[in-house]
C-alpha positions as semicolon CSV with decimal commas, in nm:
position;residue;x (nm);y (nm);z (nm)
1;X;16,000;-2,726;-13,480
2;X;15,992;-2,357;-13,387
3;X;16,192;-2,235;-13,091
4;X;16,056;-1,987;-12,839
5;X;16,167;-1,627;-12,821
6;X;16,505;-1,564;-12,663
7;X;16,349;-1,310;-12,428
8;X;16,057;-1,536;-12,329
9;X;15,972;-1,492;-11,960
10;X;16,153;-1,155;-11,940
11;X;15,997;-0,808;-11,924
12;X;16,040;-0,610;-12,247
13;X;16,134;-0,286;-12,068
14;X;16,468;-0,140;-11,972
15;X;16,657;-0,250;-11,665
16;X;16,619;0,107;-11,533
17;X;16,239;0,085;-11,530
18;X;16,239;-0,268;-11,383
19;X;16,459;-0,154;-11,095
20;X;16,255;0,164;-11,044
21;X;15,924;-0,028;-11,026
22;X;16,057;-0,289;-10,781
23;X;16,241;-0,039;-10,557
24;X;15,942;0,198;-10,549
25;X;15,709;-0,087;-10,445
26;X;15,948;-0,219;-10,178
27;X;16,013;0,129;-10,035
28;X;15,641;0,202;-10,032
29;X;15,570;-0,112;-9,824
30;X;15,843;-0,077;-9,562
31;X;15,739;-0,081;-9,198
32;X;15,385;0,048;-9,153
33;X;15,370;0,209;-9,500
34;X;15,151;0,053;-9,774
35;X;15,160;0,104;-10,151
36;X;14,972;-0,090;-10,418
37;X;15,053;-0,155;-10,784
38;X;14,836;0,128;-10,913
39;X;15,016;0,377;-10,693
40;X;15,350;0,245;-10,822
41;X;15,224;0,303;-11,179
42;X;15,147;0,667;-11,088
43;X;15,505;0,709;-10,962
44;X;15,628;0,565;-11,293
45;X;15,429;0,827;-11,488
46;X;15,564;1,104;-11,265
47;X;15,923;0,982;-11,308
48;X;15,877;0,958;-11,687
49;X;15,771;1,324;-11,697
50;X;16,069;1,413;-11,483
51;X;16,326;1,242;-11,711
52;X;16,146;1,315;-12,037
53;X;16,054;0,952;-12,131
54;X;15,763;0,972;-12,375
55;X;15,696;0,597;-12,365
56;X;15,706;0,479;-12,001
57;X;15,585;0,133;-11,883
58;X;15,207;0,098;-11,874
59;X;15,000;-0,007;-11,574
60;X;14,978;-0,363;-11,718
61;X;15,357;-0,379;-11,741
62;X;15,390;-0,262;-11,380
63;X;15,151;-0,540;-11,275
64;X;15,356;-0,800;-11,463
65;X;15,681;-0,686;-11,302
66;X;15,534;-0,685;-10,950
67;X;15,326;-1,004;-10,982
68;X;15,589;-1,251;-10,851
69;X;15,683;-1,017;-10,564
70;X;15,320;-0,967;-10,460
71;X;15,254;-1,343;-10,479
72;X;15,556;-1,424;-10,260
73;X;15,448;-1,162;-10,009
74;X;15,088;-1,288;-9,996
75;X;15,200;-1,651;-9,966
76;X;15,435;-1,566;-9,678
77;X;15,156;-1,371;-9,512
78;X;14,907;-1,659;-9,546
79;X;15,156;-1,909;-9,401
80;X;15,220;-1,685;-9,100
81;X;14,851;-1,609;-9,047
82;X;14,610;-1,813;-9,260
83;X;14,248;-1,713;-9,295
84;X;14,069;-1,490;-9,543
85;X;14,309;-1,345;-9,801
86;X;14,098;-1,095;-9,989
87;X;13,797;-1,301;-10,094
88;X;13,968;-1,642;-10,065
89;X;13,987;-1,858;-9,753
90;X;14,336;-1,988;-9,679
91;X;14,394;-2,295;-9,460
92;X;14,733;-2,381;-9,317
93;X;14,843;-2,742;-9,266
94;X;15,086;-2,861;-8,999
95;X;15,337;-2,925;-9,280
96;X;15,333;-2,553;-9,360
97;X;15,128;-2,587;-9,678
98;X;14,867;-2,319;-9,749
99;X;14,542;-2,447;-9,906
100;X;14,352;-2,185;-10,104
101;X;13,981;-2,278;-10,100
102;X;13,837;-2,187;-10,439
103;X;13,564;-2,438;-10,535
104;X;13,324;-2,705;-10,406
105;X;13,451;-3,056;-10,321
106;X;13,804;-2,919;-10,304
107;X;13,856;-2,926;-9,926
108;X;13,638;-3,124;-9,686
109;X;13,671;-3,105;-9,309
110;X;13,560;-3,357;-9,047
111;X;13,509;-3,360;-8,671
112;X;13,313;-3,530;-8,390
113;X;13,091;-3,411;-8,105
114;X;12,900;-3,581;-7,825
115;X;12,532;-3,502;-7,878
116;X;12,370;-3,343;-7,572
117;X;12,062;-3,566;-7,592
118;X;12,004;-3,882;-7,385
119;X;11,870;-4,169;-7,597
120;X;11,689;-4,493;-7,517
121;X;11,673;-4,827;-7,696
122;X;11,352;-4,955;-7,854
123;X;11,243;-5,096;-7,517
124;X;11,281;-4,765;-7,330
125;X;11,609;-4,843;-7,152
126;X;11,843;-4,544;-7,134
127;X;12,155;-4,592;-7,349
128;X;12,333;-4,258;-7,308
129;X;12,449;-3,985;-7,545
130;X;12,559;-4,074;-7,901
131;X;12,846;-3,935;-8,106
132;X;12,785;-3,729;-8,420
133;X;13,053;-3,706;-8,690
134;X;13,007;-3,450;-8,968
135;X;13,187;-3,390;-9,298
136;X;13,176;-3,028;-9,422
137;X;13,259;-2,879;-9,762
138;X;13,479;-2,579;-9,679
139;X;13,387;-2,371;-9,986
140;X;13,008;-2,389;-9,950
141;X;12,981;-2,485;-9,578
142;X;12,737;-2,761;-9,681
143;X;12,715;-3,062;-9,453
144;X;12,820;-3,338;-9,695
145;X;12,762;-3,641;-9,474
146;X;12,729;-3,766;-9,117
147;X;12,764;-4,069;-8,894
148;X;12,559;-4,108;-8,577
149;X;12,621;-4,385;-8,327
150;X;12,748;-4,489;-7,986
151;X;13,096;-4,588;-8,104
152;X;13,377;-4,364;-7,976
153;X;13,553;-4,156;-8,246
154;X;13,784;-4,377;-8,451
155;X;13,911;-4,415;-8,806
156;X;13,620;-4,656;-8,863
157;X;13,368;-4,388;-8,762
158;X;13,542;-4,133;-8,986
159;X;13,533;-4,384;-9,271
160;X;13,158;-4,436;-9,232
161;X;13,099;-4,059;-9,234
162;X;13,316;-4,026;-9,545
163;X;13,124;-4,305;-9,716
164;X;12,796;-4,128;-9,644
165;X;12,937;-3,797;-9,773
166;X;13,076;-3,946;-10,094
167;X;12,764;-4,137;-10,203
168;X;12,440;-3,980;-10,336
169;X;12,187;-3,989;-10,053
170;X;11,837;-4,134;-10,088
171;X;11,583;-4,141;-9,806
172;X;11,255;-4,323;-9,760
173;X;10,923;-4,134;-9,719
174;X;10,935;-4,199;-9,342
175;X;11,198;-3,922;-9,317
176;X;10,933;-3,671;-9,434
177;X;11,185;-3,458;-9,623
178;X;11,080;-3,148;-9,815
179;X;11,423;-3,110;-9,982
180;X;11,681;-3,355;-10,110
181;X;12,024;-3,370;-9,951
182;X;12,172;-3,337;-10,300
183;X;12,547;-3,339;-10,228
184;X;12,794;-3,613;-10,324
185;X;13,139;-3,668;-10,477
186;X;13,481;-3,683;-10,319
187;X;13,724;-3,415;-10,202
188;X;14,069;-3,332;-10,331
189;X;14,185;-3,258;-9,974
190;X;14,066;-3,389;-9,636
191;X;14,153;-3,135;-9,363
192;X;14,120;-3,238;-8,996
193;X;14,264;-3,196;-8,648
194;X;14,549;-3,413;-8,523
195;X;14,344;-3,676;-8,339
196;X;14,469;-4,033;-8,362
197;X;14,159;-4,132;-8,562
198;X;14,268;-3,890;-8,836
199;X;14,634;-3,998;-8,820
200;X;14,560;-4,370;-8,845
201;X;14,706;-4,599;-9,110
202;X;14,350;-4,716;-9,184
203;X;14,242;-4,367;-9,291
204;X;14,563;-4,313;-9,486
205;X;14,498;-4,635;-9,682
206;X;14,142;-4,526;-9,760
207;X;14,261;-4,182;-9,875
208;X;14,532;-4,334;-10,095
209;X;14,280;-4,576;-10,248
210;X;14,035;-4,296;-10,326
211;X;14,298;-4,041;-10,437
212;X;14,241;-3,798;-10,147
213;X;14,520;-3,594;-9,984
214;X;14,497;-3,587;-9,603
215;X;14,616;-3,282;-9,408
216;X;14,620;-3,197;-9,037
217;X;14,530;-2,851;-8,909
218;X;14,816;-2,637;-8,788
219;X;14,621;-2,495;-8,491
220;X;14,294;-2,588;-8,314
221;X;14,163;-2,236;-8,381
222;X;14,145;-2,318;-8,753
223;X;13,860;-2,566;-8,702
224;X;13,578;-2,310;-8,696
225;X;13,427;-2,419;-9,028
226;X;13,359;-2,774;-8,905
227;X;13,278;-2,683;-8,543
228;X;13,021;-2,415;-8,618
229;X;12,750;-2,657;-8,744
230;X;12,766;-2,839;-8,409
231;X;12,666;-2,516;-8,232
232;X;12,383;-2,461;-8,478
233;X;12,254;-2,818;-8,433
234;X;12,275;-2,783;-8,056
235;X;12,099;-2,445;-8,040
236;X;11,831;-2,506;-8,303
237;X;11,763;-2,881;-8,280
238;X;11,906;-3,073;-7,984
239;X;11,795;-2,816;-7,724
240;X;11,433;-2,865;-7,836
241;X;11,429;-3,244;-7,787
242;X;11,323;-3,462;-7,493
243;X;11,626;-3,591;-7,303
244;X;11,834;-3,279;-7,375
245;X;12,118;-3,267;-7,124
246;X;12,267;-2,927;-7,197
247;X;12,638;-2,876;-7,243
248;X;12,697;-2,771;-6,880
249;X;12,689;-3,058;-6,629
250;X;12,623;-2,819;-6,339
251;X;12,321;-2,671;-6,519
252;X;12,185;-3,001;-6,650
253;X;11,803;-3,009;-6,655
254;X;11,637;-3,225;-6,391
255;X;11,480;-3,559;-6,490
256;X;11,684;-3,574;-6,814
257;X;11,693;-3,955;-6,815
258;X;11,326;-3,974;-6,719
259;X;11,233;-3,747;-7,013
260;X;11,448;-3,937;-7,262
261;X;11,227;-4,106;-7,521
262;X;11,410;-4,083;-7,855
263;X;11,593;-4,380;-8,007
264;X;11,903;-4,354;-8,221
265;X;11,686;-4,401;-8,530
266;X;11,451;-4,121;-8,419
267;X;11,741;-3,881;-8,369
268;X;11,896;-3,974;-8,703
269;X;11,566;-3,894;-8,878
270;X;11,553;-3,554;-8,706
271;X;11,914;-3,467;-8,790
272;X;11,873;-3,565;-9,156
273;X;11,554;-3,361;-9,179
274;X;11,722;-3,059;-9,018
275;X;12,021;-3,074;-9,254
276;X;11,816;-3,127;-9,571
277;X;11,529;-2,888;-9,504
278;X;11,704;-2,621;-9,301
279;X;12,081;-2,614;-9,262
280;X;12,190;-2,672;-9,623
281;X;11,898;-2,457;-9,744
282;X;12,003;-2,157;-9,532
283;X;12,224;-1,866;-9,637
284;X;12,560;-1,866;-9,458
285;X;12,640;-1,516;-9,331
286;X;12,983;-1,515;-9,499
287;X;12,866;-1,661;-9,831
288;X;12,649;-1,376;-9,961
289;X;12,299;-1,440;-10,098
290;X;12,335;-1,809;-10,193
291;X;12,215;-2,092;-9,972
292;X;12,482;-2,344;-9,881
293;X;12,340;-2,595;-10,129
294;X;12,319;-2,334;-10,408
295;X;12,679;-2,232;-10,344
296;X;12,790;-2,597;-10,350
297;X;12,618;-2,654;-10,687
298;X;12,746;-2,327;-10,836
299;X;13,099;-2,389;-10,709
300;X;13,151;-2,727;-10,879
301;X;13,410;-2,735;-11,154
302;X;13,256;-3,047;-11,308
303;X;13,000;-3,316;-11,232
304;X;13,124;-3,504;-10,922
305;X;13,252;-3,853;-10,985
306;X;13,011;-4,133;-10,892
307;X;13,214;-4,397;-10,709
308;X;13,102;-4,760;-10,720
309;X;12,935;-4,841;-10,387
310;X;13,105;-5,183;-10,367
311;X;13,442;-5,011;-10,387
312;X;13,343;-4,791;-10,093
313;X;13,221;-5,094;-9,900
314;X;13,566;-5,249;-9,920
315;X;13,726;-4,925;-9,804
316;X;13,486;-4,793;-9,548
317;X;13,238;-5,034;-9,388
318;X;13,279;-5,207;-9,054
319;X;13,457;-5,540;-9,074
320;X;13,454;-5,874;-8,891
321;X;13,571;-6,230;-8,966
322;X;13,363;-6,547;-8,951
323;X;13,389;-6,913;-9,049
324;X;13,152;-7,038;-9,318
325;X;12,930;-7,320;-9,184
326;X;12,800;-7,620;-9,375
327;X;12,531;-7,522;-9,625
328;X;12,672;-7,172;-9,676
329;X;12,556;-7,026;-9,343
330;X;12,726;-6,760;-9,129
331;X;12,662;-6,664;-8,766
332;X;12,697;-6,298;-8,668
333;X;12,555;-6,108;-8,367
334;X;12,318;-6,396;-8,285
335;X;12,174;-6,384;-8,637
336;X;12,198;-6,662;-8,894
337;X;12,286;-6,555;-9,249
338;X;12,294;-6,744;-9,575
339;X;12,467;-6,641;-9,895
340;X;12,436;-6,775;-10,249
341;X;12,733;-6,995;-10,350
342;X;12,881;-6,983;-9,997
343;X;12,834;-7,358;-9,943
344;X;13,148;-7,426;-10,147
345;X;13,356;-7,232;-9,891
346;X;13,244;-7,428;-9,583
347;X;13,515;-7,430;-9,316
348;X;13,697;-7,125;-9,458
349;X;13,741;-6,799;-9,267
350;X;13,592;-6,509;-9,459
351;X;13,576;-6,135;-9,405
352;X;13,237;-5,971;-9,367
353;X;13,158;-5,605;-9,401
354;X;12,838;-5,442;-9,286
355;X;12,664;-5,110;-9,242
356;X;12,585;-5,055;-8,871
357;X;12,257;-4,889;-8,972
358;X;12,124;-5,214;-9,124
359;X;12,284;-5,553;-9,061
360;X;12,012;-5,766;-9,219
361;X;12,251;-5,782;-9,517
362;X;12,629;-5,833;-9,502
363;X;12,891;-5,850;-9,777
364;X;13,126;-6,148;-9,777
365;X;13,488;-6,135;-9,899
366;X;13,768;-6,390;-9,932
367;X;14,139;-6,313;-9,927
368;X;14,316;-6,412;-10,248
369;X;14,680;-6,312;-10,312
370;X;14,674;-6,037;-10,046
371;X;14,356;-5,889;-10,194
372;X;13,999;-5,923;-10,075
373;X;13,769;-6,058;-10,345
374;X;13,392;-6,009;-10,315
375;X;13,207;-6,343;-10,294
376;X;12,842;-6,265;-10,230
377;X;12,584;-6,088;-10,016
378;X;12,444;-6,288;-9,724
379;X;12,101;-6,216;-9,576
380;X;11,964;-6,269;-9,226
381;X;11,718;-6,553;-9,268
382;X;11,355;-6,444;-9,217
383;X;11,455;-6,078;-9,173
384;X;11,504;-5,978;-9,535
385;X;11,210;-5,734;-9,528
386;X;11,324;-5,568;-9,204
387;X;11,578;-5,295;-9,139
388;X;11,767;-5,355;-8,817
389;X;12,066;-5,158;-8,696
390;X;12,360;-5,316;-8,515
391;X;12,245;-5,137;-8,198
392;X;11,886;-5,260;-8,231
393;X;11,992;-5,623;-8,271
394;X;12,212;-5,599;-7,960
395;X;11,924;-5,441;-7,766
396;X;11,683;-5,715;-7,882
397;X;11,930;-5,985;-7,774
398;X;11,964;-5,822;-7,433
399;X;11,586;-5,795;-7,402
400;X;11,538;-6,164;-7,488
401;X;11,803;-6,275;-7,236
402;X;11,636;-6,068;-6,965
403;X;11,306;-6,242;-7,047
404;X;11,476;-6,582;-7,039
405;X;11,394;-6,647;-7,402
406;X;11,620;-6,809;-7,659
407;X;11,793;-6,593;-7,917
408;X;11,741;-6,669;-8,285
409;X;11,633;-6,494;-8,603
410;X;11,271;-6,584;-8,524
411;X;11,282;-6,458;-8,165
412;X;11,456;-6,136;-8,266
413;X;11,190;-6,080;-8,533
414;X;10,921;-6,143;-8,269
415;X;11,090;-5,892;-8,038
416;X;11,091;-5,637;-8,320
417;X;10,718;-5,694;-8,378
418;X;10,652;-5,653;-8,005
419;X;10,850;-5,333;-8,007
420;X;10,650;-5,201;-8,304
421;X;10,329;-5,283;-8,121
422;X;10,448;-5,082;-7,821
423;X;10,530;-4,788;-8,048
424;X;10,180;-4,798;-8,197
425;X;10,032;-4,787;-7,845
426;X;10,198;-4,456;-7,762
427;X;9,952;-4,219;-7,601
428;X;9,793;-3,948;-7,811
429;X;9,944;-3,683;-7,584
430;X;10,296;-3,818;-7,633
431;X;10,256;-3,830;-8,011
432;X;10,126;-3,473;-8,007
433;X;10,426;-3,365;-7,800
434;X;10,667;-3,527;-8,045
435;X;10,498;-3,359;-8,343
436;X;10,538;-3,023;-8,168
437;X;10,906;-3,101;-8,113
438;X;10,949;-3,188;-8,481
439;X;10,774;-2,871;-8,595
440;X;10,988;-2,662;-8,363
441;X;11,311;-2,829;-8,472
442;X;11,245;-2,776;-8,845
443;X;11,137;-2,413;-8,814
444;X;11,347;-2,196;-9,048
445;X;11,568;-1,959;-8,852
446;X;11,743;-1,636;-8,938
447;X;12,091;-1,654;-9,093
448;X;12,362;-1,716;-8,835
449;X;12,563;-1,422;-8,705
450;X;12,913;-1,377;-8,842
451;X;13,186;-1,508;-8,612
452;X;13,357;-1,253;-8,391
453;X;13,637;-1,063;-8,557
454;X;13,539;-1,157;-8,911
455;X;13,396;-0,911;-9,161
456;X;13,162;-1,004;-9,445
457;X;13,342;-1,036;-9,776
458;X;13,240;-1,044;-10,138
459;X;13,191;-1,367;-10,330
460;X;13,509;-1,533;-10,456
461;X;13,582;-1,434;-10,814
462;X;13,593;-1,749;-11,030
463;X;13,678;-1,802;-11,394
464;X;13,354;-1,964;-11,509
465;X;13,512;-2,068;-11,842
466;X;13,699;-2,337;-11,646
467;X;13,372;-2,485;-11,523
468;X;13,152;-2,730;-11,707
469;X;12,774;-2,664;-11,707
470;X;12,600;-2,907;-11,474
471;X;12,240;-3,022;-11,511
472;X;12,144;-3,138;-11,160
473;X;11,799;-3,246;-11,274
474;X;11,962;-3,504;-11,502
475;X;12,187;-3,626;-11,221
476;X;11,897;-3,662;-10,979
477;X;11,695;-3,853;-11,238
478;X;11,992;-4,086;-11,283
479;X;12,000;-4,153;-10,907
């Protein structure tokens, strides 16, 4: 076995020149004075002529000597005042760690906002304003995933948004998308504010299970990356919709509740369309000439890992507990479910997990040796061809009670059919108005202005040899 050189890690120049280089640099950067490495190298050449040294240290040697000093100085500077360091964005955590954002799917951020649009249920009854949770890729500024619903911000809501961001996203033709969402994978770091939903043990367990490091922001002012899309959505989409409340209560438009006509499903379709066809396809002012989606694709170090959806269901989906009835049936939210092979567990308490956007199918788990083992999928009897959200089923149950009708799978299905019939009977004028709203909301806008106090910067310099070529056409075909 060969041993390394005795002088490995040391500079092969005299102690005189090492001291001269370091002292010149430090003296040149005292107080308000500034001196860079190239200027130090010029001083070295001048000093060599002065003392008659025909072989002084080169510029490369000066750089090597100063490299650790410059790095310590830059790191200390970024910890005191994080932000853009040259062409690299620095984020500071409350633990004092500085995150240097250099590639896609490295650092994701997440936050919530109350949408300034009043919504109704499928029967026209006003429900209120929903919450929107977004997950943003810091490097590209792409919106990676969302969760829209009436639940207050919680670790469960964050988990659902994360699940949506991590998985490849497919949408039915009814969304009328011109572009695919395209983003997926999982982050190395998850960077958020200090809300209790982000500090919860639930979220920490999910992060540990998925191999994600969670960090809290040091100051609220460092949340601009994740808060900016909310302003864009509000200005370019929400403000164009019926039922828009405005962000100022004193200046709230009259007849807001009377004008409200969109359901949660309608709004979700509009938001998805806006993100896919406009937001992620637009150039971010700070990112140069690439759209957010192009920057995300170009900034990947390797093909993102495809995580098994069942694994994410265990980690992220809403949970409830129920007792298995004779014959393998389960009762949940006034719906009757049946699962294959569940009859053998009659009388046992099982855990069920479900997606709030469609509860016609639930996943059933049983606890064995402190671990949850997947048993089967259970389906709402007679509703297998439907897609019903948690909110829609609750609204249908309320509607049936108000009408004095019994609640069952059959009656809920009938209520859904009645609702669909009402939707079909919408007046021509109302449909025309909604189409105008959709056209207005998906109109491509100019790139957003740069935030106050921030100058445009060049693209981050990246060593492309460290990146694997990615064929996104192959990945999309695999989806």
